[in-house]
C-alpha positions as CSV (number, residue, x, y, z in Angstrom):
1,X,16.0,-5.9,0.4
2,X,12.2,-5.8,0.4
3,X,10.3,-8.8,1.7
4,X,6.6,-8.8,1.1
5,X,4.4,-11.4,2.7
6,X,0.8,-11.8,1.5
7,X,-2.0,-13.5,3.3
8,X,-5.2,-14.0,1.2
9,X,-8.5,-14.7,3.0
10,X,-11.9,-15.4,1.5
11,X,-13.7,-13.8,-0.4
12,X,-10.6,-12.8,-2.4
13,X,-10.2,-15.0,-5.4
14,X,-7.2,-17.2,-6.0
15,X,-4.8,-15.1,-8.1
16,X,-1.1,-14.1,-8.2
17,X,-1.5,-11.7,-5.3
18,X,2.1,-12.2,-3.9
19,X,3.7,-11.3,-7.2
20,X,1.3,-8.4,-7.7
21,X,2.0,-7.1,-4.1
22,X,5.8,-7.4,-4.7
23,X,5.7,-5.5,-7.9
24,X,3.5,-2.8,-6.5
25,X,5.6,-2.4,-3.4
26,X,8.8,-2.2,-5.5
27,X,7.3,0.4,-7.8
28,X,6.2,2.6,-4.9
29,X,9.5,2.2,-3.0
30,X,11.6,3.0,-6.1
31,X,9.9,6.5,-6.3
32,X,10.7,7.5,-2.7
33,X,13.7,8.6,-0.7
34,X,13.9,5.0,0.6
35,X,14.5,3.6,-2.9
36,X,17.9,2.3,-1.7
37,X,16.2,-0.2,0.6
38,X,15.5,-2.5,-2.4
39,X,19.2,-3.3,-2.5
40,X,20.1,-2.8,1.1
41,X,21.5,-5.8,3.0
42,X,18.7,-5.4,5.6
43,X,15.4,-7.2,5.1
44,X,12.6,-4.6,5.1
45,X,9.4,-6.6,5.8
46,X,5.8,-5.7,4.8
47,X,2.7,-7.8,5.4
48,X,-0.2,-7.4,3.0
49,X,-3.5,-8.9,4.1
50,X,-6.4,-9.3,1.6
51,X,-9.5,-9.9,3.7
52,X,-13.2,-9.3,4.1
53,X,-15.0,-6.0,4.6
54,X,-16.1,-7.2,8.1
55,X,-12.5,-7.6,9.3
56,X,-11.5,-4.2,7.8
57,X,-14.6,-2.6,9.4
58,X,-13.5,-4.1,12.8
59,X,-9.9,-2.8,12.3
60,X,-11.2,0.6,11.1
61,X,-13.4,0.9,14.2
62,X,-10.6,-0.2,16.6
63,X,-7.8,2.0,15.2
64,X,-9.6,4.9,13.5
65,X,-12.9,5.1,15.4
66,X,-14.8,4.7,12.1
67,X,-17.4,2.0,12.1
68,X,-17.3,1.1,8.4
69,X,-15.1,-0.8,6.0
70,X,-12.7,1.1,3.9
71,X,-10.6,0.1,0.9
72,X,-7.2,0.0,2.5
73,X,-5.7,0.5,5.9
74,X,-2.0,0.9,6.6
75,X,-0.3,0.2,9.9
76,X,3.2,1.7,10.0
77,X,5.6,0.2,12.5
78,X,8.3,3.0,12.1
79,X,7.9,6.6,12.9
80,X,8.4,8.8,9.8
81,X,11.3,10.7,11.4
82,X,13.2,7.4,11.9
83,X,12.8,6.1,8.3
84,X,16.1,7.6,7.0
85,X,18.2,5.7,9.5
86,X,16.3,2.5,10.1
87,X,18.3,0.3,7.8
88,X,21.6,1.4,9.4
89,X,20.3,0.8,12.9
90,X,18.9,-2.7,12.6
91,X,20.3,-5.1,15.2
92,X,19.3,-8.3,13.5
93,X,19.2,-7.3,9.8
94,X,15.4,-7.1,9.7
95,X,13.1,-4.1,9.8
96,X,9.3,-4.5,10.1
97,X,8.0,-1.6,8.0
98,X,4.3,-2.3,8.6
99,X,1.0,-3.9,7.5
100,X,-1.4,-3.1,4.6
101,X,-4.9,-4.5,4.7
102,X,-7.4,-4.4,1.8
103,X,-11.2,-5.1,2.1
104,X,-12.5,-7.3,-0.7
105,X,-16.0,-5.9,-1.1
106,X,-15.0,-2.3,-1.0
107,X,-12.1,-2.9,-3.5
108,X,-14.3,-4.9,-5.8
109,X,-17.1,-2.3,-5.9
110,X,-14.6,0.5,-6.5
111,X,-12.9,-1.5,-9.3
112,X,-16.3,-2.1,-10.9
113,X,-17.2,1.6,-10.6
114,X,-14.0,2.5,-12.4
115,X,-14.4,-0.4,-14.9
116,X,-10.9,-1.8,-14.1
117,X,-9.8,-5.2,-13.0
118,X,-9.8,-5.9,-9.3
119,X,-6.0,-6.8,-9.5
120,X,-5.3,-3.4,-11.0
121,X,-7.2,-1.6,-8.3
122,X,-5.5,-3.7,-5.6
123,X,-2.1,-2.8,-7.0
124,X,-3.0,0.9,-6.7
125,X,-4.1,0.4,-3.1
126,X,-1.0,-1.5,-2.2
127,X,1.1,1.4,-3.7
128,X,-1.0,3.8,-1.7
129,X,-0.6,1.8,1.4
130,X,3.1,1.5,0.9
131,X,3.4,5.3,0.7
132,X,1.5,5.6,4.0
133,X,4.0,3.2,5.6
134,X,6.8,5.4,4.3
135,X,5.3,8.5,6.0
136,X,3.3,10.0,3.1
137,X,-0.1,11.4,3.7
138,X,-2.9,13.2,1.9
139,X,-4.3,15.5,4.6
140,X,-3.6,18.8,2.8
141,X,-3.6,19.7,-0.8
142,X,0.2,19.8,-1.2
143,X,0.6,16.5,0.5
144,X,-2.2,14.9,-1.5
145,X,-0.7,16.2,-4.8
146,X,2.8,14.9,-3.9
147,X,1.5,11.4,-2.9
148,X,-0.8,11.2,-6.0
149,X,2.2,12.1,-8.3
150,X,4.2,9.2,-6.8
151,X,1.2,6.9,-7.2
152,X,0.7,7.9,-10.8
153,X,4.4,7.3,-11.6
154,X,4.4,3.9,-9.8
155,X,1.3,2.7,-11.6
156,X,2.6,4.0,-15.0
157,X,5.7,1.9,-14.4
158,X,3.5,-1.1,-13.8
159,X,1.5,-0.4,-17.0
160,X,-1.6,0.5,-15.0
161,X,-4.3,3.2,-15.2
162,X,-4.0,6.7,-13.7
163,X,-6.1,6.5,-10.6
164,X,-6.6,10.3,-10.4
165,X,-7.7,11.4,-13.9
166,X,-8.2,15.1,-14.3
167,X,-11.8,15.8,-15.1
168,X,-13.1,19.2,-16.2
169,X,-16.6,20.2,-15.0
């Protein structure tokens, strides 16, 4: 069972962030090898924090040595090679998958640039962050294409935009 906890900090507006995060996480999870976790007796926990650019900049500097805010950070708590067995090996019936943190200013600016609602862009970034928690990455072309395909599929299931439209130059 997936358990998503959302903490909303200023300057994020009041909205239905918990429901949105739950739907985005479920959509992402359903398209991965860990899809069975949604109905597993183990509680798989994810924390989503919606916060300021300043906090994300501090975290980005501390954990990635990049002194600037970014749209989303993911902090996995499980090594990718252990993901397949984690629900069978939980002593207390709970697994902490990790944390996802979104920066308001960066997200709002990107949403405005794309002419989409902030909530839609946040849903995409939560899907993206979830995939990072599940060991997906986009360092090489093949990895990026695989991750983007899952994101497209998850967002389509949510009735949202394709975040990676193909443009011809």
